[in-house]
N, C-alpha and C positions, 0 to 999 in steps of 0.2 A: 218492281216486281209484284205481281198480283198474288193475293193469297189463294192457294189451291182450293178449288170447290166453291169460291164466292164469285157470283156473278155481279158486276158493278152496276146493276140496273134493277130497280124495283118499281112497281106502280102503287101509288097511294091507295088504291082500291084493295090491295092485297094485304093491307096492314090491319091489325087488330089491336088498336089503342086499349090500355089497361091502367088501372089505378095503381097507386103505390102499394107495395106489399105492407100489411098491417103494421109491421114493426118499424117501418120507415115513413109512414104517412102521418098527416095531421090527425090530432086527437082532440076529443071534447069540443068546445065551441070553435076552436080553430078549424076543425073538420067541416063546420057549416060554412065557412068561406072559401075554402080551398078544396077544389074536387077536379083536378085535371086528369083526363085519360091520355096516356103518352104511349107512343110507339117509337122506340129508338131505332133510327134508320141507318146512321153511320156504320155500325159494326156489321149490319146485314149486307152492305154493298162494299165492305172492304175499306172504308174511309180510315186514314191513319191520322190525320192532322185536322180534320174538320168533324165537329159533331153535328149531327142533324136529327131531329126528331119532329114528329107530328103530334101536336096537341090538340086535343078536342076538349072544349070547356063549356059545361052547361050553363044555361042562363043564370046570371046573377053571381057566378063564381069567379075566382081568381085562380091563376095557375101556380104561382110562386110568390113568396113575399117580395116586397119593394126592395130592390137590391142594385148594387153596382159592383162590376168586377174591376179589380185594379190591373189585371193582366190580359183576360180574354175579352174578345169582341164578339158581340152577338148581332144577328140580323134576323128579322122576323118578316115572313111573307103571309099575309092574311088571305086565306083561301075562301072562306065562307063566313057569314055572320057579321055582327057589329061588335064594337067594343070601345073601351077606353084605354089610352095608353098613359099611365102616369109616367112622366119623364121630368126628373128634377123637381122643380116647384110647379110645374104645369100639368095640364091635362090636354089630350088630344084625342079626337074621335078617330075610330078605325072602321074600315069596312073592306070588303072583298077587293083584292087588287093592290091594297096598300103594302109598301115595304118600308120597314122600319130599321134603321142602324142605331145600335147602342154600343158605342166604342168603349174601351176601358177608360177608367177615370176615377173621379170623386163623386160625391153625393149629387153634383149637377148632371151626372149620367145615370143616376139610379132610375130603374124602370120596373114597371109592373103592368100586365095586361089583365083586364077585368072584362068580363062579358056583360054588357049592359042591355042586350037584346033579349028577344024571346025564343030564340033558336040557338043551337050550338054554335060556338065559335071555333073555327077550325084554322090552324095556322101552322106553318113550318118555322121551326127555330133553327138556325145554323150558326155554329160558333167555332172559333178557333179552339184548339184543345192544348194550349199551352200549360205547363204544369211546372212548379206549383202555381196555384191561383189564390188570390186573397179577395174575399167578397165582403163587402160591407152591407149592413141591413139598417138603414137610417131609422125606420120606424120602431125598432126595438133595441137599437144601440148595440147589437151583436156584430161580431166579426167571424167570418168563416175562413179557414185555411184548409186547401185540399191538395192532394197529389193524386193524379189520375193512375199513374202506373202502379202505385202501391195500395190504392184504395184508402189511403189515410185521409181522414176528414176530422177536423176539430171546430167546434163552435165555442166561442168565448165572448166576454165583454172586456173592454180595455182595462178596468180596474181589477179583474179577476185573475189576471195572469200571475204565475209564480215567479219569483224572483230567480234569475239564472243561477245564483250560487246557493239557494235555499236546500237545505239537507245534504249538501255535499260534504 
């Protein structure tokens, strides 16, 4: 059953990608490396179990930290520009027309897209939206846990967790 008032089609030309709200975006030196402009498409067309977003990445920038999902799968379709895909221990060139699969897994499926060109890199990111999800960040040793329906998100490090019985 379709959501009332939502048309399940949109043209990429009608989207206006935007940066993260200041309270959720990278800060300080990190902001120098990460500067994606994003348009979330899934909710606009009524997608319920698939996430989709257009990412526009300026030259020399990265969209997100190097990470792997333990639950969700991602697919990237490169529309314009060139880049580098960090995948596990390797790096792979990207160009318009490339399609990249990032299945759930361990650090061997960790991925990051970097614009190594001199024009904007534009790509679609499509993902399953299973929840909760666990995300590992191998470069920083962090772990993220998120639940889409509740908006709950927690970032921690393995040794920083509180004991289950503490303060009970």
